[in-house]
C-alpha positions in Angstrom: -21.8 -22.5 -21.1 -18.2 -22.8 -22.0 -17.0 -26.2 -22.0 -14.6 -27.2 -19.3 -11.1 -27.9 -20.7 -8.6 -30.4 -19.3 -5.0 -29.7 -20.4 -2.8 -32.8 -19.8 0.8 -32.1 -19.9 2.9 -35.3 -20.3 6.4 -34.6 -19.6 9.1 -37.2 -20.5 12.5 -36.7 -18.8 15.4 -38.9 -20.0 18.8 -38.4 -18.5 22.3 -39.8 -19.4 24.3 -41.3 -16.6 26.7 -38.6 -16.5 24.0 -35.9 -16.4 22.0 -37.8 -13.9 25.0 -37.9 -11.7 25.6 -34.1 -12.2 21.8 -33.6 -11.3 21.1 -31.7 -14.3 18.4 -32.0 -17.1 19.0 -33.6 -20.3 17.6 -32.6 -23.5 14.0 -33.9 -23.7 11.1 -34.8 -26.0 7.8 -33.5 -24.5 4.1 -33.9 -25.4 1.4 -31.6 -24.6 -2.0 -33.6 -24.7 -5.2 -31.5 -25.2 -8.4 -33.7 -24.4 -12.1 -33.6 -24.2 -12.4 -30.0 -26.1 -13.8 -29.0 -29.3 -12.4 -25.5 -28.8 -9.8 -23.9 -26.5 -11.0 -20.4 -25.6 -12.9 -20.0 -29.0 -10.0 -21.6 -30.9 -9.9 -25.2 -32.1 -6.7 -27.4 -31.5 -5.3 -26.5 -34.9 -5.5 -22.8 -34.3 -3.6 -23.5 -31.0 -0.9 -25.5 -32.7 -0.5 -22.7 -35.2 -0.2 -20.1 -32.5 2.5 -22.1 -30.8 4.4 -22.7 -34.0 4.3 -19.1 -34.8 5.4 -17.8 -31.4 8.3 -20.4 -31.0 9.6 -21.4 -34.2 9.1 -25.0 -33.1 6.9 -27.1 -35.3 3.6 -28.1 -33.6 1.3 -30.6 -35.2 -2.4 -31.7 -34.2 -2.7 -35.4 -34.3 -6.4 -36.7 -34.0 -6.7 -39.8 -31.6 -9.5 -41.8 -30.2 -8.8 -40.4 -26.8 -8.8 -36.9 -28.0 -6.5 -34.6 -29.9 -2.8 -34.3 -29.3 -0.3 -31.4 -29.9 3.1 -33.0 -30.3 6.0 -31.0 -29.5 9.5 -32.1 -30.5 11.7 -30.1 -27.9 15.4 -29.6 -28.7 16.2 -28.5 -25.0 14.8 -27.3 -21.9 15.0 -23.6 -22.8 12.7 -24.0 -25.8 10.1 -25.7 -23.8 10.1 -22.8 -21.5 9.7 -20.5 -24.5 6.6 -22.6 -25.7 5.0 -22.4 -22.2 5.6 -18.3 -22.3 4.0 -18.3 -25.7 1.1 -20.4 -24.6 0.6 -18.3 -21.3 0.6 -15.0 -23.7 -2.9 -16.2 -24.6 -4.2 -18.9 -22.8 -4.0 -18.2 -19.0 -1.4 -20.8 -18.1 2.1 -19.6 -16.9 4.7 -22.4 -16.6 7.8 -20.5 -15.1 10.8 -22.7 -15.2 12.3 -26.0 -14.5 15.2 -26.7 -12.0 16.9 -29.9 -11.0 14.1 -31.2 -8.9 10.9 -29.7 -10.6 9.0 -28.3 -13.4 7.4 -25.2 -12.0 3.9 -23.8 -12.8 2.6 -20.5 -11.7 -1.3 -21.1 -11.5 -3.4 -18.5 -10.1 -0.8 -17.0 -8.0 0.4 -20.2 -6.4 3.5 -22.0 -7.4 3.2 -25.8 -8.1 5.9 -28.2 -8.6 5.8 -31.3 -10.8 8.3 -33.6 -9.2 11.1 -35.0 -11.4 10.2 -38.4 -12.4 12.6 -41.4 -12.3 14.5 -42.1 -15.5 12.3 -43.7 -18.1 9.1 -42.9 -16.1 6.4 -40.7 -17.9 4.4 -38.6 -15.4 1.2 -36.7 -15.9 0.2 -33.2 -14.8 -3.2 -31.7 -15.3 -4.6 -28.1 -15.4 -8.3 -27.4 -15.7 -9.8 -24.2 -17.1 -13.1 -23.1 -15.5 -15.8 -21.2 -17.3 -13.9 -17.9 -16.9 -10.7 -19.3 -18.2 -9.1 -19.3 -14.9 -6.6 -22.1 -14.5 -6.8 -24.5 -11.3 -5.0 -27.7 -10.6 -6.6 -31.1 -11.4 -5.6 -34.4 -10.0 -2.8 -35.2 -7.7 0.3 -34.5 -9.8 0.7 -30.8 -8.4 2.4 -30.2 -5.3 2.2 -26.6 -3.8 5.6 -25.3 -3.2 7.6 -22.2 -2.3 9.3 -20.5 -5.1 13.1 -21.3 -5.0 15.4 -18.5 -4.1 16.8 -18.4 -7.7 13.3 -17.7 -9.1 13.0 -14.0 -9.9 11.9 -12.2 -13.0 11.9 -8.6 -11.3 13.1 -5.9 -13.7 15.5 -3.2 -12.7 17.6 -0.6 -14.5 21.4 -0.9 -14.2 22.7 2.2 -12.3 25.6 4.0 -13.6 26.8 6.2 -10.7 27.4 10.0 -11.0 31.1 10.7 -10.8 33.1 13.7 -9.6 33.3 16.7 -12.0 36.1 19.1 -12.2 34.7 22.6 -11.5 37.0 24.3 -13.9 36.1 22.2 -16.8 32.2 21.5 -15.9 31.1 24.1 -13.4 27.3 23.4 -14.0 25.2 20.6 -12.8 21.8 20.5 -14.0 19.1 17.8 -13.0 15.4 17.3 -12.8 13.7 16.9 -9.3 12.4 13.4 -8.3 9.5 13.0 -6.0 9.0 9.2 -6.2 9.3 7.0 -3.3 8.9 3.7 -4.7 12.6 2.6 -4.2 12.3 3.0 -0.5 9.3 0.8 0.1 10.5 -1.7 -2.4 13.9 -1.9 -0.6 11.9 -2.4 2.7 9.8 -5.2 1.2 13.3 -7.0 0.3 14.8 -6.4 3.8 11.6 -7.7 5.5 11.7 -10.8 3.4 15.1 -11.4 4.7 17.2 -10.4 1.8 19.3 -7.7 0.6 17.7 -5.8 -2.5 18.9 -5.8 -6.0 21.3 -2.9 -6.5 19.2 -1.6 -9.2 16.4 -1.3 -6.8 18.2 1.2 -4.9 17.5 4.8 -6.0 19.2 7.0 -3.6 17.0 10.1 -4.3 13.8 8.1 -3.8 15.3 6.6 -0.5 15.7 10.2 0.8 12.5 11.6 -0.4 10.4 8.9 1.0 10.4 10.8 4.2 8.9 14.3 5.0 11.2 17.1 6.2 10.2 20.1 8.0 11.6 22.7 5.6 9.7 26.1 5.8 6.5 26.7 3.8 7.0 28.7 0.7 6.0 32.5 0.6 3.4 33.8 -1.8 5.7 34.3 -4.7 6.6 30.7 -5.5 4.8 27.3 -4.7 7.7 26.0 -2.8 10.6 27.1 -0.8 14.3 26.4 -1.1 16.6 25.6 1.9 20.4 24.9 1.9 22.7 23.5 4.5 26.4 22.2 4.5 28.6 20.3 6.7 31.5 17.7 6.5 30.5 14.6 4.6 29.8 11.7 7.1 31.2 9.0 4.7 34.2 10.9 3.6 35.3 13.7 6.4 37.8 15.1 3.8 34.8 16.1 1.6 32.1 18.4 2.4 28.1 17.6 1.9 25.7 20.3 0.7 21.9 19.8 1.0 19.2 21.5 -1.1 15.9 21.1 0.1 12.6 22.0 -1.6 9.1 22.0 0.2 5.8 22.3 -1.7 2.9 24.4 -0.3 0.6 22.3 1.9 -2.9 22.1 0.4 -5.7 20.1 1.8 -7.4 17.7 -0.4 -10.7 19.8 0.0 -9.0 22.7 -1.6 -7.7 21.4 -4.9 -9.5 21.8 -8.1 -12.1 19.2 -9.3 -10.6 15.9 -10.2 -11.2 13.7 -13.4 -9.6 10.4 -12.4 -9.3 7.3 -14.2 -8.2 4.3 -12.3 -6.6 1.7 -14.7 -6.3 -1.6 -12.7 -4.3 -4.7 -13.9 -6.6 -7.6 -13.3 -4.4 -10.2 -14.9 -3.6 -13.6 -13.7 -0.4 -12.4 -12.2 -2.2 -9.9 -10.0 -3.9 -12.9 -8.0 -1.7 -12.8 -4.9 -3.0 -11.2 -1.7 -0.2 -8.4 -2.0 -1.5 -7.3 -5.5 -5.0 -7.0 -6.4 -6.6 -7.1 -2.8 -4.1 -4.4 -1.8 -4.9 -2.4 -5.0 -8.5 -2.5 -3.8 -7.7 -1.5 -0.3 -5.5 1.5 -1.8 -8.0 2.9 -4.3 -11.0 2.6 -1.7 -8.9 4.9 0.4 -8.8 7.5 -2.4 -12.5 7.0 -3.3 -13.4 7.8 0.3 -11.9 11.2 0.0 -13.6 12.3 -3.2 -16.0 15.1 -3.5 -19.1 15.5 -5.6 -17.3 17.8 -8.1 -14.8 14.8 -8.7 -15.4 12.1 -11.4 -14.0 8.6 -11.0 -13.6 6.2 -13.8 -12.4 2.7 -13.7 -10.6 0.8 -16.7 -9.6 -2.9 -16.1 -7.1 -4.9 -18.5 -6.2 -8.5 -18.6 -6.3 -10.4 -21.9 -8.9 -7.5 -22.9 -9.9 -4.3 -21.6 -13.1 -3.1 -20.1 -14.7 0.2 -18.9 -15.9 -0.8 -15.4 -17.1 2.6 -14.6 -17.6 5.8 -16.5 -17.4 9.2 -14.7 -19.1 8.5 -11.5 -19.5 11.3 -9.0 -17.4 11.4 -6.0 -20.8 11.4 -4.1 -21.5 7.9 -5.5 -19.1 6.2 -3.3 -21.3 3.0 -2.8 -21.4 2.6 -6.5 -17.8 2.9 -7.0 -16.8 0.7 -3.9 -19.3 -2.0 -5.1 -17.6 -2.2 -8.6 -14.0 -2.5 -7.1 -15.5 -5.3 -4.8 -16.2 -7.3 -7.9 -12.8 -7.3 -9.4 -11.1 -10.8 -9.8 -7.7 -11.7 -11.2 -7.3 -13.9 -14.3 -6.1 -13.8 -17.8 -3.0 -12.4 -19.5 -2.0 -8.7 -19.6 -2.7 -6.3 -22.3 -1.2 -3.3 -20.7 -0.7 -1.0 -23.7 -4.4 -1.6 -24.8 -5.6 -0.6 -21.2 -3.5 2.6 -21.1 -4.9 3.6 -24.5 -8.3 3.1 -23.5 -7.9 5.0 -20.1 -6.6 8.0 -22.1 -9.7 7.9 -24.3 -11.8 8.0 -21.1 -9.7 10.7 -19.5 -10.1 13.0 -22.7 -13.8 12.3 -23.0 -14.2 13.4 -19.3 -11.7 16.2 -19.5 -12.0 19.0 -16.9 -10.6 22.3 -18.5 -9.6 24.0 -15.0 -9.4 20.6 -13.2 -6.9 17.8 -12.4 -7.0 15.3 -15.1 -5.2 12.1 -14.1 -4.7 8.3 -14.7 -3.6 6.3 -11.8 -2.1 2.9 -12.9 -2.2 0.0 -10.6 -0.1 -2.9 -11.6 2.8 -5.3 -11.1 4.1 -3.9 -14.5 4.2 -7.3 -16.1 3.0 -6.5 -19.5 3.3 -9.8 -21.5 0.5 -9.4 -24.3 -0.3 -6.8 -26.8 2.4 -4.3 -25.8 3.4 -2.1 -28.6 6.9 -0.9 -28.8 8.1 1.0 -25.6 8.9 4.1 -27.6 5.3 4.1 -29.2 3.9 3.8 -25.7 6.0 6.5 -24.3 5.1 8.7 -27.3 1.4 8.4 -26.4 1.9 9.3 -22.8 4.2 12.3 -23.6 1.5 13.6 -26.2 -1.2 13.2 -23.5 0.9 14.8 -20.8 1.3 17.8 -22.9 -2.5 18.0 -23.4 -2.9 18.0 -19.5 -3.7 14.4 -18.7 -1.0 13.2 -16.4 -0.2 9.5 -15.5 0.7 8.2 -11.8 1.9 4.7 -11.2 1.2 2.7 -8.1 3.2 -0.7 -8.0 2.4 -4.0 -6.3 3.7 -7.3 -5.8 6.9 -9.4 -5.9 8.5 -12.1 -8.0 7.6 -10.7 -11.2 7.7 -6.8 -10.5 8.8 -4.7 -13.3 10.2 -1.6 -11.5 12.0 -0.4 -14.7 8.8 -0.2 -16.8 6.8 1.6 -14.1 9.3 4.3 -13.3 9.7 5.0 -16.9 5.9 5.4 -17.5 5.5 7.8 -14.4 8.5 10.0 -15.3 7.2 10.5 -18.7 3.7 11.0 -17.7 4.1 14.0 -15.1 3.2 11.7 -12.4 4.9 10.2 -9.3 5.7 6.6 -8.8 5.1 4.7 -5.6 5.5 1.0 -4.4 2.7 -0.2 -2.2 3.7 -3.4 -0.1 1.4 -3.1 2.9 -1.9 -1.5 4.0 0.2 0.9 6.0 2.0 2.2 2.8 -1.4 2.5 1.1 -2.5 4.8 3.9 0.7 6.8 3.5 0.2 7.5 -0.3 -3.6 7.1 -0.7 -4.5 8.7 2.7 -2.1 11.0 4.4 -0.6 12.2 1.3 -3.2 12.0 -1.2 -3.2 15.7 -2.2 0.4 15.3 -3.1 -0.1 12.1 -4.9 -2.9 13.5 -7.2 -2.3 17.2 -7.3 0.6 19.2 -8.9 1.6 22.4 -7.9 4.5 22.8 -10.1 5.7 21.1 -13.2 9.0 20.5 -15.1 10.9 21.8 -12.0 14.9 21.9 -12.8 17.8 22.8 -10.8 21.1 23.9 -12.1 24.0 24.6 -9.7 27.0 26.8 -10.7 30.0 25.9 -8.6 32.6 28.5 -7.8 36.1 27.3 -8.7 37.5 29.8 -6.0 36.1 27.4 -3.3 35.1 24.3 -4.9 37.6 21.9 -6.8 35.2 19.1 -7.6 31.5 18.1 -7.0 29.4 15.0 -7.2 25.5 14.8 -7.4 24.4 12.1 -4.9 21.8 10.0 -6.8 19.4 11.3 -9.4 21.3 9.4 -12.2 18.2 9.1 -14.2 17.5 12.8 -13.7 20.5 14.4 -15.0 20.0 17.0 -17.7 22.2 18.7 -20.2 23.1 22.3 -19.2 21.5 23.5 -22.4 18.2 21.9 -21.1 17.8 24.2 -18.1 16.6 27.1 -20.1 14.6 25.0 -22.8 11.1 25.0 -21.7 10.4 22.1 -24.0 12.5 19.8 -22.1 10.4 17.8 -19.6 11.4 17.5 -15.9 9.8 16.4 -12.6 6.8 17.8 -11.0 6.1 18.6 -7.4 2.8 17.6 -5.7 1.1 19.6 -2.9 3.1 19.3 0.2 5.9 17.2 -1.2 9.5 17.7 -0.2 12.5 17.1 -2.3 16.1 16.7 -1.0 19.4 16.5 -3.1 22.9 16.2 -1.9 26.1 17.5 -3.5 29.4 15.8 -2.2 32.2 18.5 -2.8 35.9 18.7 -2.6 37.4 22.1 -1.5 39.7 23.8 -3.6 42.7 23.6 -1.2 42.4 19.8 -1.3 45.5 17.7 -2.7 43.1 15.0 -3.9 43.3 14.5 -7.8 39.9 14.8 -9.5 40.6 14.9 -13.2 42.7 13.4 -15.7 42.6 15.9 -18.3 45.4 17.8 -20.1 45.4 21.7 -19.6 43.7 23.6 -22.5 46.2 25.2 -24.9 44.1 28.1 -26.2 41.9 29.4 -23.3 42.4 29.8 -19.6 39.7 30.0 -17.0 39.3 33.3 -15.2 38.4 32.9 -11.7 36.3 35.7 -9.9 37.2 35.9 -6.2 34.0 35.1 -4.1 33.1 33.4 -0.9 30.2 31.5 -2.4 30.4 27.9 -2.6 27.7 27.7 -5.3 24.7 29.3 -6.9 21.5 27.3 -7.0 18.9 28.4 -9.7 15.6 26.8 -10.1 13.2 26.7 -13.0 9.5 25.6 -12.9 6.1 26.0 -14.7 2.7 26.5 -13.1 0.6 23.4 -13.8 -1.5 24.9 -16.6 1.3 27.2 -18.1 4.1 26.5 -20.8 6.5 29.3 -19.8 8.9 28.7 -16.9 9.8 31.0 -14.0 13.3 31.3 -12.5 14.7 32.1 -9.2 18.0 31.5 -7.4 19.9 31.3 -4.0 23.5 31.7 -3.2 25.1 29.3 -0.9 28.2 30.7 0.9 31.4 29.1 2.4 30.6 30.7 5.5 27.3 28.7 5.7 29.3 25.5 6.4 28.3 23.9 9.9 29.8 21.4 12.1 27.6 18.2 11.9 26.6 18.7 15.6 25.1 22.1 14.5 23.1 20.8 11.5 19.4 20.2 11.5 17.7 17.0 12.1 16.6 17.2 8.4 20.3 17.3 7.1 21.4 14.5 9.6 18.6 12.0 8.8 18.6 12.6 5.1 22.3 12.2 5.1 22.1 8.9 7.0 19.5 7.6 4.4 21.9 8.6 1.7 24.7 6.6 3.3 22.5 3.6 4.0 21.4 3.7 0.2 25.1 3.8 -0.8 25.8 0.8 1.3 22.9 -1.1 -0.1 24.1 -0.1 -3.8 27.7 -1.2 -2.9 28.7 2.2 -4.5 32.2 2.8 -5.4 32.1 6.2 -3.6 30.8 5.0 -0.3 34.0 5.8 1.4 34.1 5.1 5.1 30.3 4.5 5.2 29.1 2.1 7.7 25.9 0.9 9.3 27.1 2.1 12.7 27.4 5.5 11.1 24.1 5.4 9.6 22.4 4.3 13.0 24.3 7.2 14.9 23.0 9.8 12.4 19.3 8.4 12.2 19.1 7.8 15.9 20.2 11.2 16.8 17.9 13.2 14.2 14.4 11.0 14.5 12.7 14.1 15.9 9.0 13.8 16.5 8.4 11.0 14.0 4.4 11.1 14.4 3.9 8.4 11.9 6.8 6.2 12.9 8.6 6.3 9.5 12.0 7.1 10.8 11.7 4.6 13.6 10.9 1.9 11.1 14.0 3.1 9.0 16.2 2.5 11.9 14.9 -1.0 12.3 15.6 -1.6 8.6 19.2 -0.6 9.0 19.7 -2.9 11.9 18.3 -5.9 10.0 20.4 -4.9 7.0 23.4 -4.9 9.1 22.6 -8.4 10.3 21.9 -9.7 6.8 25.1 -8.4 5.6 27.1 -9.4 8.6 28.6 -5.9 8.8 29.8 -3.4 11.4 
């Protein structure tokens, strides 16, 4: 039996008179005392000290004492102390987060604890105990459970550089990859429901729009998805027009898809301890497992400080066995994410189904803090396996340390979709109602290229899809990866366009001296070209659709699909604080969405309307 370890952290705070008056922390000298232990998770205290020294650059020395062994840390400032705590957490299941003016904050098994700031010259003691499974728990009375401060947030999002208007004479082609991800919407909903507006980087317009299903027509037998277009005046800028392109994938029942080889890769690190993380992961995967068939194989890989194969290729008929394995999962330890991904791919390759659906489903908060190889190396692995027919989908969970930027990148490169699950209701949507679309790809590397007619269009702007824009040469290059469409998925994109008769200036480029554009008279607004590959083929298929100026409708005559999707786009522009939001307003969003709610059997559109109303209150806007 592994000895219990008591780790006592003695924090000495010294303040100058001026600094105390300002309420800020001064430079400190801190001691970390390790008592009553001959080993620390298999390492003696000398090794612990060496580890901390190597990770932080701060000299750490073990000093034997009669009461135990001591690791003395000479700390130059509070930031250094934070780095030492982070280094320790990468190996030893302790996660001090930060210090503010009132507390030192520790994250222990999903609960935040505050060590109160002592009086000047007072030494306070705080204790942590490691149990036999190396899970940290508080010991003594020094810990005070607290709510994380509003400023505490280590979530990661990509900066958004919005698409700008392009002059048709100089840039007539717009090329992009489709996106069926929905994570942004449910993540934004989580922010709003918690009483705060989302980080602007969390708002991806295309994912907000594509969260909702649209009743575009089912495809014919020639292609696996249909293409629908519609045009009307732009709601947030009446001087412009808005053109919608809608794709609808073929509906396929889960019982009709090819045999599946699924590897569930589950993050069971300490950061997954909260109720909206690992417990919700179990709920989500159980929904999937309950729909599996005898011809499907299910494997489970877990990762924390190390990786384990919990289950290897169980049949879909062995549901009791699979569910029992899931029920036994507990959270604790650090997060060796890349090692888990590598092991999952090995298992997927071992159980590969030649004519089947081979896929890894990663469930995590994305907080990889141990053992991660370079992001480029990890992506190379994912791309290599993608090209060999093993796809990667990502399910995100949790808050506070959520790494949206990492998970979006993994899914985009793994030919899989990315969803964020914040509630059991969202789990039902992703893992229940839309499971076929979540797990089965009907078309891969789907690209769109739009050619605008300079006789009708002066300038255009793609609304959203910033991460999905491609070079014009990429459209005909079958080696360039693009988005994938699942069974029953719908994809919607908007172009905001300025008509050729507008006096609005759109480009600040001098006229060319050696060539002049030749404009061919035509009533077309644009030509929409689509390329895609069948799931098991490498050559692409091309088809196209013309959109005419005569197709322009008044807003009242547009479909519910158009008005509701346009309302979602306008809402996303408001949340993103887009420089192109024009006259956008919450009242206009509510007008559009309330008038186009339709049947709304699942209540998702009604929920959206409530989110808009709450957002309006939070922002104090009209």
